C-alpha positions in Angstrom: -14.9 94.4 103.7 -17.1 93.4 100.8 -16.0 91.0 98.2 -16.6 93.7 95.5 -14.3 96.2 97.2 -11.5 93.6 97.4 -11.3 93.9 93.6 -11.1 97.7 93.5 -7.6 99.2 93.3 -6.6 102.7 94.2 -4.0 103.9 91.7 -1.7 106.8 92.4 0.2 108.2 89.4 3.6 109.6 90.2 2.8 110.7 93.8 5.2 113.4 94.9 4.7 113.4 98.7 5.7 110.3 100.8 3.4 111.5 103.5 0.4 111.4 101.1 1.2 107.8 100.2 1.1 106.9 103.9 -2.2 108.9 104.5 -3.7 107.2 101.4 -2.9 103.8 103.0 -4.5 104.8 106.2 -7.7 106.1 104.4 -8.0 102.9 102.4 -7.7 100.7 105.5 -10.2 102.9 107.4 -12.8 102.2 104.6 -11.9 98.5 104.0 -9.9 98.7 100.8 -6.5 97.2 100.5 -5.3 97.1 96.9 -2.9 100.0 96.3 -1.0 100.5 93.0 1.7 103.1 92.5 2.9 104.3 89.1 6.5 105.4 89.7 6.6 108.4 92.1 8.5 108.9 95.3 9.8 106.3 97.7 6.9 104.5 99.4 9.2 103.4 102.3 10.3 107.0 103.1 10.0 107.8 106.8 7.1 110.1 106.1 5.2 107.4 104.4 5.7 105.0 107.4 4.8 107.8 109.8 1.5 108.7 108.3 0.4 105.2 107.4 0.2 104.4 111.2 -1.5 100.9 111.3 -1.8 100.6 107.6 1.9 99.9 106.9 0.9 96.5 105.5 -0.8 98.3 102.6 2.6 100.0 101.9 4.4 96.7 101.9 1.8 95.0 99.6 1.5 97.9 97.2 2.2 97.0 93.5 4.6 99.2 91.5 4.1 99.9 87.8 6.2 101.7 85.2 3.2 103.4 83.6 -0.6 103.8 83.9 -1.6 101.5 81.0 0.1 98.5 82.8 -1.4 99.5 86.2 -4.9 99.3 84.8 -4.5 96.6 82.2 -6.4 94.0 84.2 -9.2 96.3 85.3 -12.6 96.0 83.6 -13.8 99.4 84.9 -11.4 102.4 85.3 -12.3 105.8 86.8 -10.0 108.8 86.3 -10.3 111.6 88.8 -10.0 115.2 87.7 -11.0 118.7 88.9 -10.8 120.2 85.5 -13.7 120.1 83.0 -13.1 120.5 79.2 -13.8 119.2 75.7 -12.4 115.7 76.5 -13.5 115.5 80.1 -17.2 114.9 79.6 -19.9 113.3 81.8 -18.0 113.9 85.1 -19.4 111.7 87.9 -19.5 112.6 91.6 -18.1 110.0 94.1 -21.5 108.6 95.1 -22.3 108.0 91.4 -19.0 106.2 91.0 -19.7 104.0 94.0 -23.2 103.2 92.8 -22.0 102.3 89.3 -19.2 100.1 90.5 -21.6 98.3 92.8 -24.0 97.7 89.9 -21.3 96.1 87.8 -19.7 94.0 90.5 -19.7 90.3 89.6 -17.6 87.4 88.5 -14.2 88.5 87.3 -14.9 92.1 88.3 -11.9 94.3 88.6 -11.9 98.1 88.9 -9.4 100.9 89.4 -9.9 104.5 90.6 -7.0 106.6 89.4 -5.6 109.7 91.1 -3.0 112.0 89.5 -0.1 114.1 90.7 -0.5 116.5 93.6 0.4 119.5 91.5 -1.1 118.8 88.0 -3.4 115.7 88.4 -3.8 113.4 85.4 -3.1 114.4 81.9 -5.7 114.3 79.1 -4.0 111.2 77.7 -4.0 109.5 81.0 -7.7 110.3 81.5 -8.4 108.9 78.1 -7.4 105.5 79.4 -10.2 105.6 81.9 -13.8 104.5 81.1 -15.3 107.1 83.5 -14.2 110.4 84.8 -15.0 111.7 88.2 -14.6 114.8 90.4 -15.4 115.9 94.0 -17.6 118.9 94.0 -16.0 121.7 95.9 -16.0 125.5 96.4 -15.2 127.6 93.4 -12.8 129.8 95.4 -10.5 126.8 96.2 -11.3 123.6 94.5 -8.0 121.7 94.9 -8.1 118.9 97.5 -5.2 117.1 99.1 -4.5 113.7 97.4 -5.2 111.7 100.6 -8.4 113.7 101.2 -9.6 112.9 97.7 -8.9 109.2 98.1 -10.7 109.1 101.4 -13.8 110.7 99.9 -14.0 108.0 97.2 -13.2 105.2 99.6 -15.9 106.4 102.0 -18.5 106.4 99.2 -17.5 102.9 98.2 -17.8 101.7 101.8 -21.2 103.4 102.2 -22.5 101.9 98.9 -22.2 98.5 100.5 -25.2 99.5 102.7 -23.8 98.3 105.9 -26.9 97.4 108.1 -25.5 98.8 111.3 -27.8 96.5 113.3 -30.9 97.7 111.6 -33.4 95.7 109.6 -33.9 95.4 105.8 -36.4 97.9 104.5 -39.6 96.3 103.1 -41.8 99.0 101.6 -45.5 99.0 102.2 -47.6 97.6 99.3 -49.5 100.1 97.0 -52.8 98.8 98.4 -51.8 99.7 101.9 -50.6 103.2 100.9 -53.9 103.8 99.0 -55.9 102.8 102.1 -53.8 105.2 104.1 -54.4 108.1 101.6 -58.2 107.4 101.5 -58.4 107.5 105.3 -56.2 110.5 105.5 -58.3 112.5 103.0 -61.5 111.7 104.8 -59.9 112.6 108.2 -58.4 115.9 106.9 -61.7 116.9 105.3 -63.5 116.2 108.5 -61.2 118.5 110.6 -61.4 121.3 108.0 -57.8 121.0 106.8 -58.7 120.1 103.2 -61.1 122.0 101.0 -64.0 119.7 100.5 -64.5 121.0 97.0 -61.0 120.3 95.9 -59.2 118.0 98.4 -56.8 116.5 95.8 -54.9 119.8 95.5 -53.3 119.3 98.9 -53.5 115.5 98.9 -51.1 115.4 95.9 -48.6 117.1 98.2 -49.4 114.6 101.0 -48.7 111.7 98.6 -45.4 113.1 97.6 -44.4 113.6 101.2 -45.3 110.1 102.3 -43.9 108.4 99.1 -40.6 110.1 99.8 -40.7 108.7 103.3 -40.6 105.1 101.9 -42.9 103.8 104.6 -43.0 100.1 105.6 -46.2 98.3 106.6 -45.8 98.9 110.3 -45.3 102.7 109.8 -48.5 102.8 107.6 -50.4 101.1 110.5 -49.1 103.7 112.9 -50.2 106.5 110.7 -53.6 104.9 110.2 -53.9 104.6 114.0 -53.1 108.3 114.2 -55.9 109.1 111.7 -58.3 107.0 113.6 -57.5 108.8 116.9 -57.9 112.2 115.1 -61.2 111.2 113.8 -62.4 110.1 117.3 -61.0 113.2 119.0 -62.7 115.5 116.4 -66.1 113.7 116.6 -67.8 116.9 117.9 -66.1 119.2 115.4 -68.4 121.0 113.0 -65.8 121.5 110.3 -65.3 125.2 110.7 -61.7 126.5 111.3 -61.1 128.4 114.5 -58.7 131.4 114.6 
């Protein structure tokens, strides 16, 4: 687990289902978070909690209990209140990936953050949301937008985990320099004109699209070399081509 995520708390305000508390613990442990805070609510050691926590019972035991939300988030620098309702006082609603990205940007010395989840039936009140610096929601279908509490926590925990950019055995991406990209585009234009793909009178019309495609691909220097080799092979293979398209 990343050092940043060690300082992010999941706060449940008055949870009503013991099973949900257990499933939240399991979701947190799956994604490498371990700080759970409970604002009142049902018994965390209910048999249902223990049943659904599975191997995350240690998070149940370590959970901190608070009498109200202000005390639960008092030591947090950044607080995120989750809601599925939009309104006058619920502006700039972030999606989970945006929350994860922002928290990662602000992580540093003394960093503490909390993501706050409300009651299963009514969520957080407007007053409780007003205690949170940012508001967030999980985009969902209009027909049925209410997610289970544990599912909601899992989505946010997953995005936090993903934001840490686990390498998964890969290599760090080093983008090709602008000069290398321009050399590729020059060769590409000449090659595509030669084989009749580009209009010789206005090749930039399509080349602008080519640029967008390959910039989006975020090529590294090796990939640019592979593409330049492809262009060279096309040029060689089309050495006898007269430039006229065949149908």
